[in-house]
ChimeraX commands (.cxc) that place a marker at each C-alpha (Angstrom):
marker #1 position 11.40,10.51,-6.41 radius 0.5
marker #1 position 8.66,12.12,-8.46 radius 0.5
marker #1 position 9.66,12.77,-12.10 radius 0.5
marker #1 position 9.31,16.11,-13.86 radius 0.5
marker #1 position 7.38,15.86,-17.12 radius 0.5
marker #1 position 8.02,17.83,-20.31 radius 0.5
marker #1 position 6.00,18.23,-23.53 radius 0.5
marker #1 position 8.98,17.90,-25.87 radius 0.5
marker #1 position 12.70,17.31,-26.10 radius 0.5
marker #1 position 13.12,21.05,-26.71 radius 0.5
marker #1 position 11.46,22.02,-23.44 radius 0.5
marker #1 position 13.47,19.39,-21.54 radius 0.5
marker #1 position 16.67,20.66,-23.18 radius 0.5
marker #1 position 15.92,24.25,-22.11 radius 0.5
marker #1 position 15.40,23.10,-18.53 radius 0.5
marker #1 position 18.52,20.88,-18.57 radius 0.5
marker #1 position 20.73,23.75,-19.76 radius 0.5
marker #1 position 20.39,25.29,-16.29 radius 0.5
marker #1 position 22.69,22.56,-14.92 radius 0.5
marker #1 position 26.47,23.17,-15.15 radius 0.5
marker #1 position 27.96,20.52,-17.47 radius 0.5
marker #1 position 31.03,19.92,-15.35 radius 0.5
marker #1 position 29.06,18.98,-12.20 radius 0.5
marker #1 position 26.12,16.94,-13.49 radius 0.5
marker #1 position 25.53,14.18,-16.01 radius 0.5
marker #1 position 22.41,13.13,-17.90 radius 0.5
marker #1 position 21.86,9.42,-18.40 radius 0.5
marker #1 position 19.21,8.17,-20.82 radius 0.5
marker #1 position 16.97,5.71,-19.01 radius 0.5
marker #1 position 13.64,4.76,-20.66 radius 0.5
marker #1 position 10.92,4.33,-18.04 radius 0.5
marker #1 position 7.20,3.86,-17.68 radius 0.5
marker #1 position 5.45,7.12,-16.87 radius 0.5
marker #1 position 2.16,8.00,-15.20 radius 0.5
marker #1 position 0.03,7.22,-18.26 radius 0.5
marker #1 position 1.52,3.69,-18.49 radius 0.5
marker #1 position 3.60,4.37,-21.62 radius 0.5
marker #1 position 7.33,3.77,-21.90 radius 0.5
marker #1 position 8.89,7.18,-22.53 radius 0.5
marker #1 position 12.27,8.75,-23.10 radius 0.5
marker #1 position 13.65,9.90,-19.77 radius 0.5
marker #1 position 16.90,11.12,-18.30 radius 0.5
marker #1 position 18.35,10.80,-14.82 radius 0.5
marker #1 position 20.22,13.92,-13.67 radius 0.5
marker #1 position 23.16,12.67,-11.62 radius 0.5
marker #1 position 25.68,14.49,-9.45 radius 0.5
marker #1 position 29.13,13.57,-10.83 radius 0.5
marker #1 position 30.77,13.66,-7.38 radius 0.5
marker #1 position 28.60,11.15,-5.52 radius 0.5
marker #1 position 26.46,9.61,-8.31 radius 0.5
marker #1 position 23.21,10.56,-6.54 radius 0.5
marker #1 position 20.20,10.93,-8.83 radius 0.5
marker #1 position 18.91,14.47,-8.28 radius 0.5
marker #1 position 15.99,14.52,-10.73 radius 0.5
marker #1 position 14.20,12.34,-13.22 radius 0.5
marker #1 position 13.17,14.18,-16.40 radius 0.5
marker #1 position 10.56,12.50,-18.63 radius 0.5
marker #1 position 9.26,13.51,-22.07 radius 0.5
marker #1 position 5.53,12.74,-22.08 radius 0.5
marker #1 position 3.03,15.34,-23.36 radius 0.5
marker #1 position 0.12,13.47,-21.76 radius 0.5
marker #1 position 1.63,13.55,-18.26 radius 0.5
marker #1 position 3.08,17.05,-18.74 radius 0.5
marker #1 position -0.41,18.43,-19.39 radius 0.5
marker #1 position -2.00,16.59,-16.46 radius 0.5
marker #1 position -2.66,19.16,-13.67 radius 0.5
marker #1 position -1.75,16.70,-10.89 radius 0.5
marker #1 position 1.82,16.45,-12.31 radius 0.5
marker #1 position 2.47,20.20,-12.39 radius 0.5
marker #1 position 5.39,21.34,-10.27 radius 0.5
marker link #1:1,2 radius 0.2
marker link #1:2,3 radius 0.2
marker link #1:3,4 radius 0.2
marker link #1:4,5 radius 0.2
marker link #1:5,6 radius 0.2
marker link #1:6,7 radius 0.2
marker link #1:7,8 radius 0.2
marker link #1:8,9 radius 0.2
marker link #1:9,10 radius 0.2
marker link #1:10,11 radius 0.2
marker link #1:11,12 radius 0.2
marker link #1:12,13 radius 0.2
marker link #1:13,14 radius 0.2
marker link #1:14,15 radius 0.2
marker link #1:15,16 radius 0.2
marker link #1:16,17 radius 0.2
marker link #1:17,18 radius 0.2
marker link #1:18,19 radius 0.2
marker link #1:19,20 radius 0.2
marker link #1:20,21 radius 0.2
marker link #1:21,22 radius 0.2
marker link #1:22,23 radius 0.2
marker link #1:23,24 radius 0.2
marker link #1:24,25 radius 0.2
marker link #1:25,26 radius 0.2
marker link #1:26,27 radius 0.2
marker link #1:27,28 radius 0.2
marker link #1:28,29 radius 0.2
marker link #1:29,30 radius 0.2
marker link #1:30,31 radius 0.2
marker link #1:31,32 radius 0.2
marker link #1:32,33 radius 0.2
marker link #1:33,34 radius 0.2
marker link #1:34,35 radius 0.2
marker link #1:35,36 radius 0.2
marker link #1:36,37 radius 0.2
marker link #1:37,38 radius 0.2
marker link #1:38,39 radius 0.2
marker link #1:39,40 radius 0.2
marker link #1:40,41 radius 0.2
marker link #1:41,42 radius 0.2
marker link #1:42,43 radius 0.2
marker link #1:43,44 radius 0.2
marker link #1:44,45 radius 0.2
marker link #1:45,46 radius 0.2
marker link #1:46,47 radius 0.2
marker link #1:47,48 radius 0.2
marker link #1:48,49 radius 0.2
marker link #1:49,50 radius 0.2
marker link #1:50,51 radius 0.2
marker link #1:51,52 radius 0.2
marker link #1:52,53 radius 0.2
marker link #1:53,54 radius 0.2
marker link #1:54,55 radius 0.2
marker link #1:55,56 radius 0.2
marker link #1:56,57 radius 0.2
marker link #1:57,58 radius 0.2
marker link #1:58,59 radius 0.2
marker link #1:59,60 radius 0.2
marker link #1:60,61 radius 0.2
marker link #1:61,62 radius 0.2
marker link #1:62,63 radius 0.2
marker link #1:63,64 radius 0.2
marker link #1:64,65 radius 0.2
marker link #1:65,66 radius 0.2
marker link #1:66,67 radius 0.2
marker link #1:67,68 radius 0.2
marker link #1:68,69 radius 0.2
marker link #1:69,70 radius 0.2
view
């Protein structure tokens, strides 16, 4: 699964607010990103079946890289 990159916690928070709180959970899970740095990231998980739907990573370097644009 390809992660989605964000410039800041604020931009990630705005995006995450589109998920209904009662159906999805956000689990903090530090991970290495595309620029080889360990960054703050969150797994978006469906509460019913525990499937990871998205990986959201805060990394300004990767967020500004054109090959990572969604």
